[in-house]
Structure formats: C-alpha cells, structure tokens
PAFIVO-921810 format. One record per atom (N, C-alpha, C): atom name; x, y, z. Coordinates in nm, 4 decimals. Atoms other than C-alpha are relative to their C-alpha. Example, Ala and Ser with C-alpha at 12.3 -4.5 7.8 and 13.67 -1.06 7.14 Angstrom:
{'N'; {0.0890; -0.1190; 0.0000}};
{'CA'; {1.2300; -0.4500; 0.7800}};
{'C'; {0.0900; 0.1200; 0.0000}};
{'N'; {-0.0820; -0.1190; -0.0060}};
{'CA'; {1.3670; -0.1060; 0.7140}};
{'C'; {-0.0770; 0.1090; 0.0730}};
END
This chain:
{'N'; {-0.0787; -0.0072; 0.1883}};
{'CA'; {-0.0213; -1.7629; 2.1434}};
{'C'; {-0.0893; 0.0708; -0.0566}};
{'N'; {0.0620; -0.1308; 0.0568}};
{'CA'; {-0.1379; -1.5128; 1.9172}};
{'C'; {-0.0109; -0.0024; -0.1080}};
{'N'; {-0.0509; 0.0227; 0.1543}};
{'CA'; {-0.2865; -1.6398; 1.5756}};
{'C'; {0.0192; 0.1421; -0.0506}};
{'N'; {0.0126; -0.1259; 0.1031}};
{'CA'; {-0.1824; -1.4078; 1.3580}};
{'C'; {-0.0794; -0.0625; -0.1548}};
{'N'; {0.0215; -0.0323; 0.1819}};
{'CA'; {-0.3565; -1.3129; 0.9969}};
{'C'; {0.0488; -0.0028; -0.0685}};
{'N'; {-0.0537; 0.0494; 0.0947}};
{'CA'; {-0.2432; -1.4715; 0.7572}};
{'C'; {0.1037; 0.1603; -0.1108}};
{'N'; {-0.0402; -0.1024; 0.1617}};
{'CA'; {-0.0323; -1.1539; 0.5137}};
{'C'; {0.0401; -0.0431; -0.1139}};
{'N'; {0.0676; 0.0172; 0.1592}};
{'CA'; {-0.0826; -1.1185; 0.1658}};
{'C'; {0.0597; 0.1344; -0.0562}};
{'N'; {-0.1394; -0.1296; 0.0771}};
{'CA'; {0.2182; -0.9310; 0.0065}};
{'C'; {-0.0066; -0.0035; -0.1171}};
{'N'; {0.0671; -0.0775; 0.0911}};
{'CA'; {0.1529; -0.7405; -0.2983}};
{'C'; {0.1392; -0.0009; -0.1172}};
{'N'; {-0.1215; -0.0463; 0.0486}};
{'CA'; {0.4424; -0.7156; -0.6128}};
{'C'; {-0.0029; 0.1683; -0.0356}};
{'N'; {-0.0077; -0.1593; 0.0722}};
{'CA'; {0.4778; -0.3350; -0.8091}};
{'C'; {-0.0928; -0.0480; -0.1090}};
{'N'; {0.0883; 0.0085; 0.1184}};
{'CA'; {0.2405; -0.5033; -1.0899}};
{'C'; {-0.0866; 0.0047; 0.0698}};
{'N'; {0.1025; 0.0720; -0.0243}};
{'CA'; {-0.0298; -0.6158; -0.8672}};
{'C'; {-0.0353; 0.1661; 0.1004}};
{'N'; {-0.0343; -0.1400; -0.1277}};
{'CA'; {0.0654; -0.2874; -0.6214}};
{'C'; {-0.0901; 0.1713; -0.1338}};
{'N'; {0.0177; -0.0941; 0.1466}};
{'CA'; {-0.0063; -0.0630; -1.0102}};
{'C'; {-0.1415; -0.0242; 0.0070}};
{'N'; {0.0529; -0.0605; 0.0331}};
{'CA'; {-0.2809; -0.2494; -1.0602}};
{'C'; {-0.1673; 0.0264; 0.0804}};
{'N'; {0.1433; 0.0131; -0.1228}};
{'CA'; {-0.5169; -0.2385; -0.7338}};
{'C'; {0.0081; 0.2135; 0.0254}};
{'N'; {0.0120; -0.1840; -0.0335}};
{'CA'; {-0.4394; 0.1616; -0.7009}};
{'C'; {-0.0098; 0.1295; -0.0628}};
{'N'; {0.0871; -0.0549; 0.0911}};
{'CA'; {-0.4254; 0.2690; -1.0318}};
{'C'; {0.1007; 0.1245; 0.0595}};
{'N'; {-0.1256; -0.1306; 0.0029}};
{'CA'; {-0.1111; 0.4632; -0.9556}};
{'C'; {0.1058; -0.0844; -0.1318}};
{'N'; {-0.0914; 0.1012; 0.0969}};
{'CA'; {0.1855; 0.4257; -1.2056}};
{'C'; {0.1667; -0.0216; 0.1127}};
{'N'; {-0.1093; 0.0449; -0.0544}};
{'CA'; {0.5405; 0.2983; -1.0989}};
{'C'; {0.0792; 0.1278; 0.0605}};
{'N'; {-0.0505; -0.1812; -0.0916}};
{'CA'; {0.6397; 0.6770; -1.0300}};
{'C'; {-0.0624; 0.0383; 0.0533}};
{'N'; {0.1536; -0.0570; -0.1408}};
{'CA'; {0.3604; 0.7889; -0.8522}};
{'C'; {-0.0052; -0.0173; 0.1413}};
{'N'; {-0.0698; 0.0596; -0.1211}};
{'CA'; {0.4627; 0.5160; -0.6494}};
{'C'; {0.1165; 0.0356; 0.1677}};
{'N'; {-0.1320; 0.0011; 0.0247}};
{'CA'; {0.8037; 0.5907; -0.6029}};
{'C'; {0.0222; 0.1966; 0.0925}};
{'N'; {0.0000; -0.1655; -0.0158}};
{'CA'; {0.7067; 0.9909; -0.5472}};
{'C'; {-0.0473; -0.0296; 0.1235}};
{'N'; {0.1178; -0.0091; -0.1042}};
{'CA'; {0.4186; 0.9301; -0.3508}};
{'C'; {0.0884; -0.1226; 0.1774}};
{'N'; {-0.0254; 0.1539; -0.1343}};
{'CA'; {0.6351; 0.6400; -0.0720}};
{'C'; {0.1662; 0.1378; 0.0707}};
{'N'; {-0.1214; -0.0376; -0.0418}};
{'CA'; {0.9803; 0.9473; -0.0517}};
{'C'; {-0.1196; 0.1691; 0.0498}};
{'N'; {0.0519; -0.1132; -0.1306}};
{'CA'; {0.6684; 1.2159; 0.0561}};
{'C'; {-0.0335; -0.0583; 0.1076}};
{'N'; {-0.0045; 0.0161; -0.0877}};
{'CA'; {0.5818; 0.9449; 0.2938}};
{'C'; {-0.1830; -0.0117; 0.0524}};
{'N'; {0.0989; 0.0111; 0.0104}};
{'CA'; {0.2458; 0.9678; 0.1855}};
{'C'; {-0.0495; -0.1378; -0.0938}};
{'N'; {0.0196; 0.1543; 0.1476}};
{'CA'; {0.2414; 0.5878; 0.0171}};
{'C'; {0.0699; -0.0887; 0.0939}};
{'N'; {-0.1047; 0.1075; -0.0854}};
{'CA'; {0.3462; 0.2472; 0.2350}};
{'C'; {0.1214; 0.0314; -0.0996}};
{'N'; {-0.1129; 0.0168; -0.0304}};
{'CA'; {0.6480; 0.1829; 0.2594}};
{'C'; {0.0187; -0.2074; -0.0630}};
{'N'; {-0.0743; 0.1008; -0.0019}};
{'CA'; {0.7814; -0.1522; 0.0932}};
{'C'; {0.0779; -0.0664; 0.1028}};
{'N'; {-0.0649; 0.1134; -0.0136}};
{'CA'; {0.9634; -0.4540; 0.2240}};
{'C'; {0.0317; -0.0816; -0.0327}};
{'N'; {-0.0495; 0.0382; 0.1233}};
{'CA'; {1.2221; -0.6103; 0.0800}};
{'C'; {-0.0149; -0.1606; 0.0918}};
{'N'; {0.0598; 0.0872; 0.0080}};
{'CA'; {1.2266; -0.9163; 0.0561}};
{'C'; {0.1476; -0.1678; -0.1144}};
{'N'; {-0.0870; 0.1054; 0.0433}};
{'CA'; {1.5529; -1.0045; -0.1596}};
{'C'; {0.1292; 0.1332; -0.0322}};
{'N'; {-0.0397; -0.1039; 0.0670}};
{'CA'; {1.8180; -0.7787; -0.3002}};
{'C'; {-0.0570; 0.0832; -0.0372}};
{'N'; {0.0738; -0.1283; 0.0389}};
{'CA'; {1.6411; -0.6380; -0.5632}};
{'C'; {-0.1869; -0.0608; 0.0335}};
{'N'; {0.0945; 0.0152; 0.0073}};
{'CA'; {1.2898; -0.7392; -0.4524}};
{'C'; {-0.0899; 0.0829; 0.0684}};
{'N'; {0.0767; -0.0843; -0.1073}};
{'CA'; {1.0334; -0.5839; -0.2962}};
{'C'; {-0.1739; -0.0309; 0.0534}};
{'N'; {0.1776; 0.0761; 0.0494}};
{'CA'; {0.6414; -0.6462; -0.1631}};
{'C'; {-0.0619; 0.1533; 0.0635}};
{'N'; {0.1495; -0.1365; -0.0664}};
{'CA'; {0.3303; -0.3987; -0.0125}};
{'C'; {-0.0168; -0.1530; 0.0155}};
{'N'; {0.0777; 0.0743; -0.0780}};
{'CA'; {0.1545; -0.5864; 0.2537}};
{'C'; {-0.1154; 0.0525; -0.0569}};
{'N'; {0.1165; -0.0245; 0.0937}};
{'CA'; {-0.1729; -0.6002; 0.0786}};
{'C'; {-0.0662; 0.0636; 0.0892}};
{'N'; {0.0678; -0.0702; -0.1401}};
{'CA'; {-0.3243; -0.4563; 0.4379}};
{'C'; {0.0566; 0.1021; 0.0096}};
{'N'; {-0.0395; -0.1343; 0.0538}};
{'CA'; {-0.1257; -0.1378; 0.3755}};
{'C'; {-0.0538; 0.0685; -0.0325}};
{'N'; {0.0509; -0.1050; 0.0900}};
{'CA'; {-0.2335; -0.0557; 0.0980}};
{'C'; {-0.0988; 0.0098; -0.0177}};
{'N'; {0.0716; -0.0608; -0.0538}};
{'CA'; {-0.5799; -0.1255; 0.1593}};
{'C'; {0.0016; 0.0571; 0.0534}};
{'N'; {0.0076; -0.1090; -0.0878}};
{'CA'; {-0.6140; 0.0861; 0.4376}};
{'C'; {0.0669; 0.1096; -0.0594}};
{'N'; {-0.0016; -0.1430; 0.0778}};
{'CA'; {-0.4277; 0.3653; 0.2455}};
{'C'; {-0.1426; 0.0118; -0.0933}};
{'N'; {0.0365; -0.0194; 0.1135}};
{'CA'; {-0.6655; 0.3018; -0.0456}};
{'C'; {-0.1365; 0.0999; 0.0925}};
{'N'; {0.0521; -0.0228; -0.0836}};
{'CA'; {-0.9537; 0.3280; 0.2463}};
{'C'; {-0.0371; 0.1418; 0.0140}};
{'N'; {-0.0576; -0.1425; -0.0509}};
{'CA'; {-0.8164; 0.6674; 0.3630}};
{'C'; {-0.0148; 0.1081; -0.1068}};
{'N'; {0.0790; -0.1229; 0.1554}};
{'CA'; {-0.8272; 0.8465; 0.0013}};
{'C'; {-0.1583; -0.0150; -0.0173}};
{'N'; {0.0943; -0.0514; 0.0212}};
{'CA'; {-1.1945; 0.7344; -0.0381}};
{'C'; {-0.0782; 0.0739; 0.1312}};
{'N'; {0.1064; -0.0515; -0.1584}};
{'CA'; {-1.3042; 0.8456; 0.3290}};
{'C'; {0.0519; 0.1846; -0.0029}};
{'N'; {-0.0678; -0.2188; -0.0446}};
{'CA'; {-1.0656; 1.2347; 0.2607}};
{'C'; {-0.1742; 0.0055; -0.1159}};
{'N'; {0.0680; -0.0231; 0.1262}};
{'CA'; {-1.2769; 1.1854; -0.1255}};
{'C'; {-0.1784; 0.0838; -0.0118}};
{'N'; {0.1044; 0.0404; -0.0072}};
{'CA'; {-1.5758; 1.1085; 0.0374}};
{'C'; {-0.0948; 0.1714; 0.1112}};
{'N'; {-0.0072; -0.1130; -0.1144}};
{'CA'; {-1.5453; 1.4447; 0.3252}};
{'C'; {-0.0307; -0.0296; 0.1079}};
{'N'; {0.1230; 0.0528; -0.1851}};
{'CA'; {-1.6406; 1.1493; 0.6342}};
{'C'; {0.1173; 0.0367; 0.0257}};
{'N'; {-0.0219; 0.0073; -0.0502}};
{'CA'; {-1.5262; 1.1639; 0.9026}};
{'C'; {0.0747; -0.1446; 0.0672}};
{'N'; {-0.0293; 0.0834; -0.0509}};
{'CA'; {-1.2949; 0.9314; 0.9914}};
{'C'; {-0.0215; -0.1055; 0.2253}};
{'N'; {0.0761; 0.0433; -0.1167}};
{'CA'; {-1.3996; 0.7052; 1.2965}};
{'C'; {0.1370; -0.0611; 0.0690}};
END
C-alpha cells in the first residue's frame, strides 16, 4: 500500500496572499489555462491544492530568472 503525503488545501484568500494575485487575476488566469484549477469542496466552496500552487510559483520563478527546467 502506497503511503500518501498529506495534502493541504488553500482557500482563495490564502491563495491570494501566497501568490500576490487578486481574485479577478486568479480566475482570469484559470480561464486561460495559466493557473491551477481548484477542487470543489461543496456547492459554494472550492480550494486549491497547495503543492499545485507552489509548483506554479516555482515555474514563475524559473521563467523569470531564465533558468532551464530540469
């Protein structure tokens, strides 16, 4: 049996604080396929997977510094 690492979920205010993006920027980037999509927690609740947000940020850092992705 594979042991899974705990997954932390981030609600929108935390995603905004982590990325520095506004609510509208997050949803605009999602529409373009340029930002991780959230998972649905309920009828009116969504959250983002923290590791996907961190991967997205790491990609921005790599791209802005012109480093090759390994």
